[in-house]
DSSP file (Angstrom, degrees, kcal/mol; ACC not computed):
  #  RESIDUE AA STRUCTURE BP1 BP2  ACC     N-H-->O    O-->H-N    N-H-->O    O-->H-N    TCO  KAPPA ALPHA  PHI   PSI    X-CA   Y-CA   Z-CA
    1    1 A X              0   0    0      0, 0.0     2,-0.0     0, 0.0     0, 0.0   0.000 360.0 360.0 360.0 119.8    0.0    0.0    0.0
    2    2 A X        -     0   0    0      1,-0.1     2,-0.2     0, 0.0     0, 0.0  -0.313 360.0-110.1 -72.5 154.8    1.7    3.3   -1.1
    3    3 A X        -     0   0    0      1,-0.1    -1,-0.1     2,-0.1     2,-0.0  -0.523  30.0-115.1 -81.2 149.2    2.0    6.2    1.3
    4    4 A X     >  -     0   0    0     -2,-0.2     4,-2.5     1,-0.1     5,-0.2  -0.283  33.1-102.4 -73.4 169.5    0.0    9.4    0.8
    5    5 A X  H  > S+     0   0    0      1,-0.2     4,-2.5     2,-0.2     5,-0.2   0.910 123.0  49.9 -61.2 -42.1    1.8   12.6    0.0
    6    6 A X  H  > S+     0   0    0      1,-0.2     4,-2.5     2,-0.2    -1,-0.2   0.919 112.1  47.2 -64.4 -43.2    1.5   13.9    3.5
    7    7 A X  H  > S+     0   0    0      2,-0.2     4,-2.5     1,-0.2    -1,-0.2   0.893 112.2  50.5 -65.1 -39.0    2.9   10.6    5.0
    8    8 A X  H  X S+     0   0    0     -4,-2.5     4,-2.5     2,-0.2    -2,-0.2   0.910 111.3  47.8 -65.4 -42.1    5.7   10.6    2.5
    9    9 A X  H  X S+     0   0    0     -4,-2.5     4,-2.6     2,-0.2    -2,-0.2   0.925 112.7  49.0 -63.8 -44.0    6.7   14.2    3.4
   10   10 A X  H  X S+     0   0    0     -4,-2.5     4,-2.5     1,-0.2    -2,-0.2   0.912 111.9  48.9 -62.0 -42.3    6.5   13.4    7.1
   11   11 A X  H  X S+     0   0    0     -4,-2.5     4,-2.2     2,-0.2    -1,-0.2   0.908 111.9  48.7 -63.7 -42.5    8.7   10.4    6.6
   12   12 A X  H  X S+     0   0    0     -4,-2.5     4,-2.3     2,-0.2    -2,-0.2   0.900 111.8  49.4 -64.0 -40.4   11.2   12.4    4.6
   13   13 A X  H  X S+     0   0    0     -4,-2.6     4,-2.5     2,-0.2    -2,-0.2   0.920 111.4  48.6 -65.3 -43.2   11.3   15.1    7.2
   14   14 A X  H  X S+     0   0    0     -4,-2.5     4,-2.4     1,-0.2    -1,-0.2   0.897 111.1  51.2 -63.1 -39.2   11.8   12.6   10.0
   15   15 A X  H  X S+     0   0    0     -4,-2.2     4,-2.5     2,-0.2    -2,-0.2   0.909 109.7  49.2 -65.2 -42.4   14.6   10.9    8.0
   16   16 A X  H  X S+     0   0    0     -4,-2.3     4,-2.4     2,-0.2    -2,-0.2   0.929 112.5  47.7 -62.1 -45.1   16.4   14.3    7.5
   17   17 A X  H  X S+     0   0    0     -4,-2.5     4,-2.1     1,-0.2    -2,-0.2   0.889 111.7  50.7 -64.5 -38.2   16.1   15.1   11.2
   18   18 A X  H  < S+     0   0    0     -4,-2.4    -1,-0.2     2,-0.2    -2,-0.2   0.924 111.6  46.8 -65.2 -43.6   17.4   11.7   12.1
   19   19 A X  H >< S+     0   0    0     -4,-2.5     3,-0.9     1,-0.2    -2,-0.2   0.886 113.9  48.5 -65.0 -37.9   20.4   12.0    9.8
   20   20 A X  H 3< S+     0   0    0     -4,-2.4     3,-0.3     1,-0.2    -1,-0.2   0.862 120.4  36.5 -69.8 -35.0   21.2   15.5   11.1
   21   21 A X  T >X S+     0   0    0     -4,-2.1     4,-1.2    -5,-0.2     3,-0.8   0.007  77.2 120.3-108.5  27.1   20.9   14.4   14.7
   22   22 A X  H <> S+     0   0    0     -3,-0.9     4,-2.0     1,-0.3    -1,-0.2   0.828  71.0  60.7 -62.6 -32.1   22.4   11.0   14.4
   23   23 A X  H 3> S+     0   0    0     -3,-0.3     4,-2.3     1,-0.2    -1,-0.3   0.848  99.7  56.6 -64.2 -32.9   25.2   11.9   16.9
   24   24 A X  H <4 S+     0   0    0     -3,-0.8     4,-0.5     1,-0.2    -1,-0.2   0.891 107.7  47.8 -64.5 -38.7   22.6   12.6   19.5
   25   25 A X  H >< S+     0   0    0     -4,-1.2     3,-0.6    -7,-0.2    -2,-0.2   0.910 113.6  46.5 -68.9 -41.8   21.2    9.1   19.1
   26   26 A X  H 3< S+     0   0    0     -4,-2.0    -2,-0.2     1,-0.2    -1,-0.2   0.884 116.0  43.7 -69.3 -39.1   24.7    7.4   19.3
   27   27 A X  T 3< S+     0   0    0     -4,-2.3    -1,-0.2    -5,-0.2    -2,-0.2   0.394  84.2 121.8 -90.9   4.6   25.9    9.4   22.3
   28   28 A X    <   -     0   0    0     -3,-0.6    -3,-0.0    -4,-0.5    -4,-0.0  -0.417  69.9-108.8 -67.9 140.0   22.6    9.1   24.4
   29   29 A X        -     0   0    0      1,-0.1    -1,-0.1    -2,-0.1    -2,-0.0  -0.313  18.1-129.2 -66.8 155.7   23.1    7.5   27.8
   30   30 A X    >   -     0   0    0      1,-0.0     3,-1.0     0, 0.0    -1,-0.1   0.087  42.8-108.7 -96.4  23.2   21.6    4.0   28.2
   31   31 A X  T 3  S-     0   0    0      1,-0.2    55,-0.1     2,-0.1    60,-0.1   0.860  74.6 -52.4  56.5  42.7   19.7    4.8   31.4
   32   32 A X  T 3  S+     0   0    0      1,-0.1    54,-0.6    53,-0.1    -1,-0.2   0.698 104.5 125.0  74.1  18.6   21.9    2.8   33.7
   33   33 A X    <   +     0   0    0     -3,-1.0     2,-0.1    50,-0.1    -2,-0.1   0.209  35.3 121.0 -97.1  16.9   21.7   -0.4   31.7
   34   34 A X  S    S-     0   0    0      1,-0.1    50,-2.3    49,-0.1    52,-0.1  -0.463  73.2 -94.9 -78.6 154.6   25.5   -0.8   31.4
   35   35 A X  B     -A   83   0A   0     48,-0.2     2,-0.4    -2,-0.1    48,-0.2  -0.378  35.1-126.0 -70.2 145.2   27.1   -3.9   32.7
   36   36 A X     >  -     0   0    0     46,-0.7     4,-2.0    44,-0.2     5,-0.1  -0.786   3.4-146.3 -94.0 131.2   28.6   -3.8   36.2
   37   37 A X  H  > S+     0   0    0     -2,-0.4     4,-2.5     1,-0.2     5,-0.2   0.871 101.7  55.6 -62.6 -36.6   32.2   -4.8   36.6
   38   38 A X  H  > S+     0   0    0      1,-0.2     4,-2.7     2,-0.2     5,-0.3   0.923 107.8  47.6 -62.6 -44.1   31.4   -6.3   40.0
   39   39 A X  H  > S+     0   0    0      1,-0.2     4,-2.6     2,-0.2    -1,-0.2   0.885 111.4  51.5 -64.5 -37.4   28.7   -8.5   38.5
   40   40 A X  H  X S+     0   0    0     -4,-2.0     4,-2.4     2,-0.2    -2,-0.2   0.922 112.0  46.1 -65.1 -43.4   31.0   -9.6   35.8
   41   41 A X  H  X S+     0   0    0     -4,-2.5     4,-2.3     2,-0.2    -2,-0.2   0.949 116.0  44.2 -65.3 -49.0   33.7  -10.5   38.3
   42   42 A X  H  X S+     0   0    0     -4,-2.7     4,-2.3     1,-0.2    -2,-0.2   0.898 114.1  51.1 -63.1 -39.3   31.3  -12.4   40.6
   43   43 A X  H  X S+     0   0    0     -4,-2.6     4,-2.4    -5,-0.3    -1,-0.2   0.898 109.2  50.3 -63.5 -40.7   29.7  -14.1   37.6
   44   44 A X  H  X S+     0   0    0     -4,-2.4     4,-2.4     2,-0.2    -2,-0.2   0.903 109.9  50.3 -64.3 -41.4   33.1  -15.2   36.3
   45   45 A X  H  X S+     0   0    0     -4,-2.3     4,-2.5     1,-0.2    -2,-0.2   0.921 111.5  48.3 -62.6 -43.1   34.0  -16.7   39.7
   46   46 A X  H  X S+     0   0    0     -4,-2.3     4,-2.8     2,-0.2    -2,-0.2   0.888 109.8  52.3 -64.7 -38.5   30.7  -18.5   39.9
   47   47 A X  H  X S+     0   0    0     -4,-2.4     4,-2.5     2,-0.2    -2,-0.2   0.923 111.0  47.2 -63.1 -43.4   31.2  -19.9   36.3
   48   48 A X  H  X S+     0   0    0     -4,-2.4     4,-2.3     2,-0.2    -2,-0.2   0.910 113.5  47.7 -65.7 -41.5   34.6  -21.2   37.2
   49   49 A X  H  X S+     0   0    0     -4,-2.5     4,-2.4     2,-0.2    -2,-0.2   0.914 113.5  48.3 -64.1 -41.6   33.3  -22.8   40.5
   50   50 A X  H  X S+     0   0    0     -4,-2.8     4,-2.3     2,-0.2    -2,-0.2   0.878 109.5  52.1 -65.8 -37.3   30.5  -24.3   38.5
   51   51 A X  H  X S+     0   0    0     -4,-2.5     4,-2.4     2,-0.2    -1,-0.2   0.909 109.6  49.9 -64.5 -41.2   32.8  -25.6   35.9
   52   52 A X  H  X S+     0   0    0     -4,-2.3     4,-2.5     1,-0.2    -2,-0.2   0.920 111.3  48.8 -62.1 -43.2   34.9  -27.2   38.6
   53   53 A X  H  X S+     0   0    0     -4,-2.4     4,-2.5     1,-0.2    16,-0.3   0.868 110.5  51.6 -63.7 -36.2   31.8  -28.8   40.1
   54   54 A X  H  X S+     0   0    0     -4,-2.3     4,-1.9    15,-0.2    -2,-0.2   0.908 110.6  47.5 -66.6 -42.0   30.8  -30.0   36.7
   55   55 A X  H  X S+     0   0    0     -4,-2.4     4,-2.4     2,-0.2    -2,-0.2   0.920 113.9  47.4 -65.0 -43.5   34.2  -31.6   36.1
   56   56 A X  H  X S+     0   0    0     -4,-2.5     4,-2.1     1,-0.2     6,-0.3   0.911 110.8  52.3 -63.6 -41.3   34.1  -33.2   39.5
   57   57 A X  H  < S+     0   0    0     -4,-2.5     5,-0.4     8,-0.2     9,-0.3   0.836 112.4  45.1 -64.6 -32.5   30.6  -34.5   39.0
   58   58 A X  H  < S+     0   0    0     -4,-1.9    -1,-0.2     1,-0.2    -2,-0.2   0.867 112.4  51.0 -77.0 -36.8   31.6  -36.1   35.6
   59   59 A X  H  < S+     0   0    0     -4,-2.4     2,-0.3    -5,-0.2    -2,-0.2   0.831 112.0  47.9 -74.0 -31.0   34.7  -37.7   37.0
   60   60 A X  S  < S-     0   0    0     -4,-2.1     2,-1.0     2,-0.2     5,-0.1  -0.783  97.7-109.2-105.1 156.0   33.0  -39.3   40.0
   61   61 A X  S    S+     0   0    0     -2,-0.3     2,-0.7     1,-0.1    -3,-0.1   0.048  84.2 110.8 -76.9  33.7   29.8  -41.3   39.6
   62   62 A X     >  -     0   0    0     -2,-1.0     4,-1.0    -5,-0.4     3,-0.3  -0.898  42.1-177.2-108.5 105.7   27.7  -38.6   41.4
   63   63 A X  H  > S+     0   0    0     -2,-0.7     4,-2.2     1,-0.2     5,-0.2   0.814  78.6  66.3 -69.1 -30.7   25.4  -37.0   38.8
   64   64 A X  H  > S+     0   0    0      1,-0.2     4,-2.6     2,-0.2    -1,-0.2   0.879  97.6  53.1 -61.3 -39.3   24.0  -34.6   41.4
   65   65 A X  H  > S+     0   0    0     -3,-0.3     4,-2.3     1,-0.2    -8,-0.2   0.904 109.9  48.6 -64.3 -40.6   27.4  -32.8   41.8
   66   66 A X  H  X S+     0   0    0     -4,-1.0     4,-2.2    -9,-0.3    -2,-0.2   0.892 111.7  48.7 -65.4 -40.4   27.5  -32.2   38.0
   67   67 A X  H  X S+     0   0    0     -4,-2.2     4,-2.4     2,-0.2    -2,-0.2   0.916 111.7  49.0 -66.5 -42.9   24.0  -30.9   37.9
   68   68 A X  H  X S+     0   0    0     -4,-2.6     4,-2.3     1,-0.2    -2,-0.2   0.903 110.6  51.8 -62.9 -40.5   24.7  -28.5   40.8
   69   69 A X  H  X S+     0   0    0     -4,-2.3     4,-2.2   -16,-0.3   -15,-0.2   0.902 109.8  49.2 -61.5 -41.3   27.9  -27.4   39.1
   70   70 A X  H  X S+     0   0    0     -4,-2.2     4,-2.5     2,-0.2    -2,-0.2   0.911 110.3  50.1 -64.6 -42.2   25.9  -26.7   35.9
   71   71 A X  H  X S+     0   0    0     -4,-2.4     4,-2.4     2,-0.2    -2,-0.2   0.890 110.5  50.3 -63.7 -39.0   23.3  -24.7   37.8
   72   72 A X  H  X S+     0   0    0     -4,-2.3     4,-2.2     2,-0.2    -1,-0.2   0.902 110.3  50.4 -65.1 -40.2   26.0  -22.7   39.5
   73   73 A X  H  X S+     0   0    0     -4,-2.2     4,-2.2     2,-0.2    -2,-0.2   0.927 110.4  49.3 -62.2 -44.1   27.6  -22.0   36.1
   74   74 A X  H  X S+     0   0    0     -4,-2.5     4,-2.4     1,-0.2    -2,-0.2   0.909 110.5  50.3 -62.4 -42.9   24.2  -20.8   34.7
   75   75 A X  H  X S+     0   0    0     -4,-2.4     4,-2.4     1,-0.2    -1,-0.2   0.880 108.8  52.9 -62.4 -38.1   23.7  -18.5   37.7
   76   76 A X  H  X S+     0   0    0     -4,-2.2     4,-2.3     2,-0.2    -2,-0.2   0.900 109.4  48.1 -64.4 -40.9   27.2  -17.1   37.1
   77   77 A X  H  X S+     0   0    0     -4,-2.2     4,-1.8     2,-0.2    -2,-0.2   0.931 112.3  48.9 -65.2 -44.5   26.4  -16.3   33.5
   78   78 A X  H  < S+     0   0    0     -4,-2.4     4,-0.5     1,-0.2    -2,-0.2   0.895 112.1  49.0 -62.3 -39.3   23.1  -14.7   34.4
   79   79 A X  H >< S+     0   0    0     -4,-2.4     3,-0.8     1,-0.2    -1,-0.2   0.892 109.0  53.5 -65.4 -39.3   24.8  -12.6   37.1
   80   80 A X  H 3< S+     0   0    0     -4,-2.3    -1,-0.2     1,-0.2    -2,-0.2   0.837 112.3  42.8 -67.4 -32.4   27.5  -11.5   34.7
   81   81 A X  T 3< S+     0   0    0     -4,-1.8     2,-0.3    -5,-0.1    -1,-0.2   0.425  87.2 111.4 -95.8   2.4   25.1  -10.2   32.1
   82   82 A X  S <  S-     0   0    0     -3,-0.8   -46,-0.7    -4,-0.5   -43,-0.1  -0.611  74.6-114.9 -75.3 131.1   22.7   -8.5   34.6
   83   83 A X  B     -A   35   0A   0     -2,-0.3   -48,-0.2   -48,-0.2   -49,-0.1  -0.303  32.0-110.3 -64.5 150.1   22.9   -4.7   34.2
   84   84 A X        -     0   0    0    -50,-2.3     2,-1.1     1,-0.1    -1,-0.1  -0.314  24.7-110.7 -76.3 163.6   24.2   -2.8   37.2
   85   85 A X        +     0   0    0    -52,-0.1     2,-0.1    -2,-0.1   -52,-0.1  -0.752  48.6 174.2 -97.8  89.3   22.1   -0.6   39.4
   86   86 A X    >   -     0   0    0     -2,-1.1     3,-1.2   -54,-0.6     4,-0.4  -0.379  46.4-104.2 -89.6 171.1   23.3    2.9   38.5
   87   87 A X  T 3  S+     0   0    0      1,-0.3     3,-0.4     2,-0.2    -1,-0.1   0.779 118.8  57.5 -66.8 -25.3   21.9    6.2   39.7
   88   88 A X  T >  S+     0   0    0      1,-0.2     3,-0.8     2,-0.1    -1,-0.3   0.541  86.3  81.5 -81.3  -5.1   20.2    6.8   36.3
   89   89 A X  T <  S+     0   0    0     -3,-1.2    -1,-0.2     1,-0.2    -2,-0.2   0.887  97.6  36.3 -71.2 -39.0   18.2    3.6   36.5
   90   90 A X  T 3  S+     0   0    0     -4,-0.4    -1,-0.2    -3,-0.4    -2,-0.1   0.223  89.2 132.5 -97.3  14.3   15.4    4.9   38.7
   91   91 A X    <   -     0   0    0     -3,-0.8     2,-0.4   -60,-0.1    -3,-0.1  -0.407  40.9-158.1 -71.5 139.7   15.4    8.3   37.2
   92   92 A X        -     0   0    0     -2,-0.1     6,-0.1     4,-0.0     2,-0.1  -0.975  25.0-115.0-116.6 132.0   12.0    9.8   36.1
   93   93 A X    >   -     0   0    0     -2,-0.4     3,-1.3     1,-0.1     0, 0.0  -0.401  21.7-130.4 -63.2 139.2   11.9   12.5   33.5
   94   94 A X  T 3  S+     0   0    0      1,-0.3    -1,-0.1    -2,-0.1     4,-0.1   0.797 105.8  49.4 -65.4 -27.1   10.6   15.8   35.1
   95   95 A X  T 3  S+     0   0    0      2,-0.1     2,-0.3     0, 0.0    -1,-0.3   0.457  98.3  82.5 -92.2   0.6    8.1   16.4   32.4
   96   96 A X  S <  S-     0   0    0     -3,-1.3     2,-0.1     1,-0.0     7,-0.1  -0.799  90.1-104.0-102.1 146.3    6.7   12.9   32.5
   97   97 A X        -     0   0    0     -2,-0.3    -4,-0.1     1,-0.1    -2,-0.1  -0.402  22.1-142.7 -66.6 145.1    4.1   11.8   35.1
   98   98 A X  S    S+     0   0    0     -4,-0.1     2,-0.2    -6,-0.1    -1,-0.1   0.763  75.6  78.3 -82.1 -26.0    5.5    9.7   37.9
   99   99 A X  S  > S-     0   0    0      1,-0.1     4,-1.3     2,-0.0     3,-0.1  -0.601  74.7-136.9 -89.9 147.6    2.5    7.4   38.4
  100  100 A X  H  > S+     0   0    0     -2,-0.2     4,-1.7     1,-0.2    -1,-0.1   0.831 103.3  59.4 -68.8 -32.3    1.9    4.5   36.1
  101  101 A X  H  > S+     0   0    0      1,-0.2     4,-0.6     2,-0.2    -1,-0.2   0.875 103.8  50.0 -65.0 -37.7   -1.8    5.2   35.9
  102  102 A X  H  4 S+     0   0    0      1,-0.2     3,-0.5     2,-0.2     4,-0.4   0.851 110.0  51.3 -69.7 -33.3   -1.2    8.7   34.5
  103  103 A X  H >< S+     0   0    0     -4,-1.3     3,-0.7     1,-0.2    -1,-0.2   0.841 105.5  55.5 -71.0 -32.4    1.1    7.3   31.8
  104  104 A X  H 3< S+     0   0    0     -4,-1.7    -1,-0.2     1,-0.2    -2,-0.2   0.652  90.3  75.6 -75.3 -15.0   -1.4    4.7   30.7
  105  105 A X  T 3< S+     0   0    0     -4,-0.6     2,-0.3    -3,-0.5    -1,-0.2   0.818  92.4  56.8 -71.3 -28.8   -4.1    7.3   30.1
  106  106 A X  S <  S-     0   0    0     -3,-0.7     2,-0.0    -4,-0.4     0, 0.0  -0.748  91.7-111.5-101.6 152.5   -2.5    8.5   26.8
  107  107 A X     >  -     0   0    0     -2,-0.3     4,-2.0     1,-0.1     5,-0.2  -0.283  25.9-110.0 -77.4 165.2   -1.8    6.2   23.9
  108  108 A X  H  > S+     0   0    0      1,-0.2     4,-2.4     2,-0.2     5,-0.2   0.912 119.1  50.9 -59.7 -44.7    1.7    5.2   22.8
  109  109 A X  H  > S+     0   0    0      1,-0.2     4,-2.6     2,-0.2    -1,-0.2   0.861 107.2  54.0 -65.6 -35.3    1.4    7.3   19.6
  110  110 A X  H  > S+     0   0    0      2,-0.2     4,-2.4     1,-0.2    -1,-0.2   0.921 109.9  47.3 -63.6 -42.6    0.3   10.3   21.6
  111  111 A X  H  X S+     0   0    0     -4,-2.0     4,-2.4     2,-0.2    -2,-0.2   0.907 112.5  49.2 -65.0 -40.6    3.4   10.1   23.8
  112  112 A X  H  X S+     0   0    0     -4,-2.4     4,-2.4     2,-0.2    -2,-0.2   0.905 111.4  49.5 -65.4 -40.6    5.6    9.6   20.7
  113  113 A X  H  X S+     0   0    0     -4,-2.6     4,-2.6     2,-0.2    -2,-0.2   0.897 110.4  50.7 -64.2 -39.6    4.1   12.6   19.0
  114  114 A X  H  X S+     0   0    0     -4,-2.4     4,-2.4     2,-0.2    -2,-0.2   0.915 110.8  48.7 -63.5 -42.2    4.6   14.7   22.2
  115  115 A X  H  X S+     0   0    0     -4,-2.4     4,-2.5     2,-0.2    -2,-0.2   0.921 111.9  49.6 -62.1 -43.0    8.2   13.7   22.3
  116  116 A X  H  X S+     0   0    0     -4,-2.4     4,-2.2     1,-0.2    -2,-0.2   0.927 111.9  47.3 -62.6 -45.1    8.7   14.5   18.7
  117  117 A X  H  X S+     0   0    0     -4,-2.6     4,-1.7     1,-0.2    -1,-0.2   0.888 111.8  51.1 -63.6 -38.9    7.1   17.9   19.1
  118  118 A X  H  X S+     0   0    0     -4,-2.4     4,-1.0     2,-0.2    -2,-0.2   0.908 110.6  48.6 -65.5 -41.4    9.2   18.6   22.2
  119  119 A X  H  X S+     0   0    0     -4,-2.5     4,-0.5     1,-0.2     3,-0.4   0.884 111.6  49.3 -65.5 -38.1   12.4   17.7   20.3
  120  120 A X  H >< S+     0   0    0     -4,-2.2     3,-0.5     1,-0.2    -1,-0.2   0.807 107.2  55.8 -72.0 -27.7   11.5   19.9   17.4
  121  121 A X  H 3< S+     0   0    0     -4,-1.7    -1,-0.2     1,-0.2    -2,-0.2   0.725  97.9  63.8 -74.2 -21.4   10.7   22.8   19.8
  122  122 A X  H 3<        0   0    0     -4,-1.0    -1,-0.2    -3,-0.4    -2,-0.2   0.732 360.0 360.0 -73.3 -22.3   14.2   22.6   21.3
  123  123 A X    <<        0   0    0     -4,-0.5    -1,-0.2    -3,-0.5    -2,-0.2   0.445 360.0 360.0 -91.1 360.0   15.9   23.5   18.0
């Protein structure tokens, strides 16, 4: 289904603005979702301990030790890839409502249009 003229113009305008402001998108903070070095270190230690338990469980005829070692390894991997709890993680934008009920009252497209209008007003 082809786009109407108005939709095509809007799409072209959005594309131009995105290309012009691409550096803003790349350098935007990730809201505290970066990996924590502490979690990576603890996760690595757990993976190594679990690997040792898995090897011991395979070498002796106790299957339970191998299963426990595998579960410890899995927990270590999950811990290592868990994002850290940074100060930006619980941040609420000042212009956004703080309660979940207030956010649900407007549709997704309305919120996106408001964000777009706000970004265009900054320039």
